[in-house]
C-alpha positions as CSV (number, residue, x, y, z in Angstrom):
1,M,19.1,-21.2,7.6
2,K,18.1,-22.3,11.1
3,V,14.7,-23.8,11.9
4,K,14.0,-21.1,14.5
5,E,13.7,-18.7,11.5
6,I,10.9,-20.7,9.8
7,M,9.1,-22.5,12.6
8,S,5.5,-21.9,13.5
9,S,4.8,-20.3,16.9
10,P,2.9,-20.2,19.2
11,V,2.4,-23.9,19.7
12,Y,-1.1,-25.2,20.3
13,A,-1.4,-28.3,22.5
14,V,-3.9,-30.9,23.9
15,T,-3.5,-33.7,26.4
16,E,-3.7,-37.4,25.6
17,M,-7.1,-37.5,27.4
18,D,-8.6,-34.6,25.5
19,S,-11.2,-35.6,23.0
20,V,-10.7,-35.6,19.3
21,A,-13.6,-33.2,19.1
22,R,-11.8,-30.7,21.3
23,A,-8.6,-31.1,19.2
24,R,-10.6,-30.5,16.0
25,N,-12.2,-27.4,17.3
26,L,-8.8,-26.0,18.4
27,M,-7.4,-26.7,15.0
28,M,-10.3,-24.9,13.3
29,R,-10.2,-21.9,15.7
30,H,-6.5,-21.3,15.2
31,K,-6.3,-22.5,11.6
32,V,-3.5,-25.0,12.2
33,R,-3.1,-28.5,10.8
34,G,-1.4,-30.1,13.8
35,L,-1.4,-30.0,17.6
36,V,1.3,-31.2,20.0
37,V,0.0,-33.8,22.4
38,M,1.3,-33.4,25.9
39,D,1.6,-35.8,28.9
40,G,2.4,-33.5,31.7
41,D,5.6,-31.7,30.7
42,K,6.5,-34.3,28.1
43,I,5.6,-34.4,24.4
44,A,3.6,-37.6,23.9
45,G,2.7,-37.2,20.2
46,I,1.4,-35.1,17.4
47,F,-2.2,-35.0,16.4
48,T,-3.3,-34.1,12.8
49,S,-6.5,-34.5,10.9
50,T,-4.7,-37.2,9.0
51,D,-4.5,-39.3,12.2
52,L,-8.3,-39.2,12.5
53,E,-8.9,-40.0,8.9
54,R,-6.6,-42.9,9.0
55,M,-8.3,-44.4,12.0
56,L,-11.8,-43.9,10.6
57,S,-10.8,-45.5,7.3
58,E,-9.7,-48.7,9.0
59,Q,-12.4,-51.3,8.4
60,N,-11.9,-53.1,11.7
61,S,-11.5,-50.0,13.9
62,A,-13.6,-50.3,17.1
63,R,-13.9,-46.5,17.1
64,K,-15.1,-46.0,13.6
65,S,-18.8,-45.7,14.5
66,E,-18.3,-43.6,17.6
67,P,-18.7,-39.8,17.9
68,I,-15.4,-38.0,18.0
69,D,-16.1,-36.4,21.4
70,A,-15.8,-40.0,22.8
71,I,-12.4,-40.7,21.3
72,P,-9.3,-39.5,23.3
73,V,-6.6,-37.9,21.3
74,G,-4.0,-40.3,22.8
75,E,-5.6,-43.2,20.9
76,V,-5.2,-41.7,17.4
77,C,-2.2,-39.3,17.5
78,T,1.2,-40.1,16.0
79,K,3.4,-41.3,18.8
80,N,6.7,-41.3,16.8
81,V,7.9,-37.8,17.8
82,I,11.4,-36.5,17.1
83,T,12.4,-33.0,18.3
84,A,15.1,-30.7,17.2
85,P,16.8,-27.6,18.9
86,P,16.2,-24.1,17.4
87,N,19.7,-23.9,15.8
88,T,19.2,-27.0,13.7
89,S,19.5,-26.3,10.0
90,V,16.3,-26.5,7.9
91,E,17.9,-29.2,5.8
92,S,18.6,-31.4,8.8
93,V,15.0,-31.1,10.0
94,A,13.8,-32.0,6.4
95,K,16.1,-35.0,6.6
96,I,14.4,-36.0,9.9
97,M,11.0,-35.8,8.2
98,V,12.1,-37.9,5.3
99,E,13.9,-40.6,7.2
100,N,11.1,-41.0,9.8
101,K,8.1,-40.2,7.6
102,L,7.1,-37.3,9.8
103,N,4.9,-34.3,8.9
104,H,5.8,-32.2,12.0
105,V,9.0,-31.8,14.1
106,P,8.6,-29.9,17.5
107,I,11.4,-27.5,18.2
108,V,12.6,-27.7,21.8
109,E,14.9,-25.6,23.9
110,K,14.3,-26.7,27.5
111,E,10.6,-26.4,26.6
112,I,8.8,-26.5,23.3
113,V,9.2,-23.2,21.4
114,G,7.8,-24.0,18.0
115,V,6.9,-26.6,15.4
116,V,8.2,-27.1,11.9
117,S,5.7,-28.6,9.4
118,K,5.9,-29.5,5.8
119,T,4.1,-26.2,5.0
120,D,7.0,-24.3,6.7
121,I,9.4,-26.2,4.5
122,I,7.4,-25.3,1.4
123,R,7.5,-21.6,2.4
124,Y,11.2,-21.8,3.1
125,A,12.0,-23.5,-0.3
126,S,9.8,-20.9,-2.1
127,T,12.2,-18.1,-1.0
128,V,15.6,-19.8,-1.7
129,P,17.0,-20.3,-5.2
130,S,17.7,-23.9,-6.1
131,D,19.7,-25.7,-8.8
132,F,17.5,-28.9,-8.3
133,R,15.1,-29.6,-11.1
134,V,11.5,-30.8,-10.6
135,G,12.0,-33.8,-12.9
136,D,14.7,-35.2,-10.6
137,F,12.4,-35.6,-7.7
138,A,8.8,-35.9,-9.0
139,T,7.4,-39.3,-7.9
140,G,3.6,-38.7,-7.6
141,K,1.2,-41.0,-9.5
142,V,-1.0,-39.4,-12.2
143,V,-4.6,-40.4,-12.4
144,S,-6.8,-38.6,-14.9
145,A,-10.4,-38.4,-16.0
146,N,-12.5,-36.6,-18.6
147,V,-14.4,-33.4,-17.9
148,N,-17.6,-35.4,-18.4
149,H,-16.9,-38.2,-16.0
150,T,-19.3,-38.3,-13.0
151,I,-18.2,-37.7,-9.5
152,N,-18.9,-41.4,-8.7
153,H,-16.2,-42.3,-11.3
154,I,-13.8,-39.7,-9.8
155,I,-14.3,-41.2,-6.3
156,S,-13.8,-44.7,-7.7
157,E,-10.6,-43.7,-9.3
158,M,-9.3,-42.2,-6.1
159,E,-10.1,-45.3,-4.1
160,K,-8.8,-47.7,-6.7
161,N,-5.5,-45.8,-7.1
162,S,-5.1,-44.6,-3.5
163,V,-4.8,-41.0,-4.5
164,Q,-6.3,-37.8,-3.3
165,K,-6.2,-35.8,-6.6
166,V,-7.4,-36.6,-10.1
167,I,-6.3,-34.5,-13.2
168,I,-9.2,-33.5,-15.4
169,K,-8.7,-33.4,-19.1
170,N,-10.8,-32.2,-22.0
171,N,-11.6,-34.2,-25.1
172,D,-8.3,-33.1,-26.7
173,D,-6.5,-34.8,-23.7
174,E,-5.3,-31.4,-22.4
175,P,-5.3,-30.8,-18.6
176,V,-8.0,-28.2,-17.7
177,G,-8.6,-28.8,-14.0
178,I,-8.1,-30.9,-10.9
179,V,-10.4,-32.6,-8.4
180,S,-9.2,-33.3,-4.9
181,T,-10.9,-34.8,-1.9
182,K,-11.5,-31.3,-0.7
183,D,-13.6,-30.6,-3.7
184,L,-15.8,-33.5,-2.7
185,T,-16.8,-32.2,0.7
186,A,-20.5,-31.5,1.3
187,D,-20.2,-27.8,1.8
188,Y,-18.3,-27.4,-1.4
189,L,-20.8,-29.3,-3.4
190,V,-23.7,-27.3,-1.9
191,D,-21.9,-24.1,-3.0
192,I,-21.5,-25.6,-6.5
193,V,-25.2,-26.3,-6.6
194,G,-26.0,-22.7,-5.7
195,R,-23.7,-21.3,-8.3
196,R,-24.8,-23.7,-11.1
197,E,-28.5,-23.2,-10.5
198,N,-28.5,-19.5,-9.4
199,N,-30.5,-18.3,-12.5
200,R,-32.9,-21.2,-12.8
201,S,-36.5,-21.4,-11.6
202,R,-37.3,-23.3,-8.4
203,K,-38.8,-26.2,-10.5
204,Q,-35.6,-26.4,-12.6
205,R,-33.4,-26.2,-9.6
206,N,-35.2,-29.0,-7.7
207,A,-35.1,-31.2,-10.8
208,S,-31.4,-30.5,-11.3
209,L,-30.5,-31.9,-7.9
210,F,-31.2,-35.3,-9.3
211,V,-28.8,-34.9,-12.1
212,P,-25.4,-36.3,-11.3
213,F,-22.4,-33.9,-11.1
214,V,-19.6,-34.3,-13.5
215,A,-15.9,-33.4,-13.1
216,E,-16.2,-30.0,-14.8
217,D,-18.9,-29.0,-12.2
218,I,-16.5,-29.3,-9.3
219,M,-13.0,-29.1,-10.6
220,T,-10.7,-26.2,-9.7
221,G,-8.2,-24.5,-11.9
222,I,-5.0,-26.4,-12.5
223,T,-1.5,-25.1,-11.8
224,V,1.4,-27.0,-13.5
225,I,5.2,-26.9,-13.5
226,D,7.5,-28.1,-16.3
227,L,9.8,-31.0,-15.4
228,G,12.8,-28.8,-16.2
229,D,11.8,-26.0,-13.9
230,S,13.5,-25.4,-10.5
231,V,12.3,-26.9,-7.3
232,S,12.2,-23.4,-5.7
233,N,9.7,-22.3,-8.5
234,A,7.6,-25.4,-7.8
235,A,7.6,-24.5,-4.1
236,K,6.5,-20.9,-4.8
237,K,3.6,-22.1,-6.9
238,M,2.6,-24.6,-4.2
239,Y,2.8,-22.0,-1.4
240,D,1.0,-19.3,-3.4
241,N,-1.8,-21.6,-4.3
242,Q,-1.9,-23.5,-1.0
243,I,-1.5,-26.9,-2.6
244,S,0.4,-29.9,-1.5
245,S,1.2,-31.2,-5.0
246,I,1.5,-29.9,-8.5
247,P,1.2,-31.7,-11.9
248,V,4.5,-31.9,-13.8
249,T,4.3,-31.4,-17.6
250,K,6.5,-32.2,-20.5
251,Q,5.6,-30.6,-23.8
252,K,2.3,-29.6,-22.2
253,K,1.4,-33.2,-21.3
254,V,1.0,-34.2,-17.7
255,I,3.6,-36.9,-16.9
256,G,3.7,-36.9,-13.1
257,L,3.1,-35.1,-9.8
258,F,5.6,-33.1,-7.7
259,T,4.4,-33.6,-4.1
260,V,5.3,-31.9,-0.8
261,D,7.2,-35.1,0.1
262,D,9.3,-34.7,-3.0
263,L,10.0,-31.1,-2.1
264,V,11.0,-32.0,1.5
265,K,13.3,-34.7,0.1
266,A,14.9,-32.2,-2.2
267,V,15.5,-29.8,0.7
268,S,16.9,-32.6,2.8
269,E,19.5,-33.4,0.1
270,S,20.5,-29.8,-0.5
271,E,22.8,-29.5,2.6
272,D,25.4,-31.8,1.0
273,S,25.0,-30.6,-2.6
274,E,24.4,-26.9,-1.7
275,A,21.7,-26.9,-4.3
276,F,19.6,-24.5,-2.2
């Protein structure tokens, strides 16, 4: 299949001098995860929320304490951009992503006509049968916690292990949920407070705000895949549940994670093996 059949279009763009605040608002308005950064008629980079998060996480960043409307996109976007023509195979674009550690590849035919992201690769892989097995590609690190561990512990585990997701287990060591960085956002926690305290008196609700949350208060349902299952089935579960990784099980025990990077690697290798 050619990338012109799976690419996202139209393409939303900003200039290098546009502020990060404007880029953020554009992404929210159009519900996209990346923008093409233009310098006149030339592609200068790709901007994603990951670029901003990376800059703000750097301890010595001079921009860390500044409001995002004062930061130009050109300072934080990814400058390593590789394009591909519309008739390039999906597998070849996946290989470009793997070899160059890219999340997006602009599709150009005289001018930019679309963008292929890892989400597009997930969607493609979910519709094409594959002989590849999940266990052959899963590389994700598993970090787990108990349902009664506090949020502070969860955050500490994420930071210590450099992961964005923690598997939550019950007292029988069975996976029952997952907590991601998304579950730790302020608006999500406020919603949890509302649902948890909906039927209590005001006095009880106010008092409960001082009680620390535990994992079972904020975890979401867990979707798993067996290590012997096909990569295409994993892709379908990832796409249907809008997740970028899925816990891998063996005899009902979580033994790893199958990530979007693992999936893109599998697709990139399928052109030679005809596994897709």
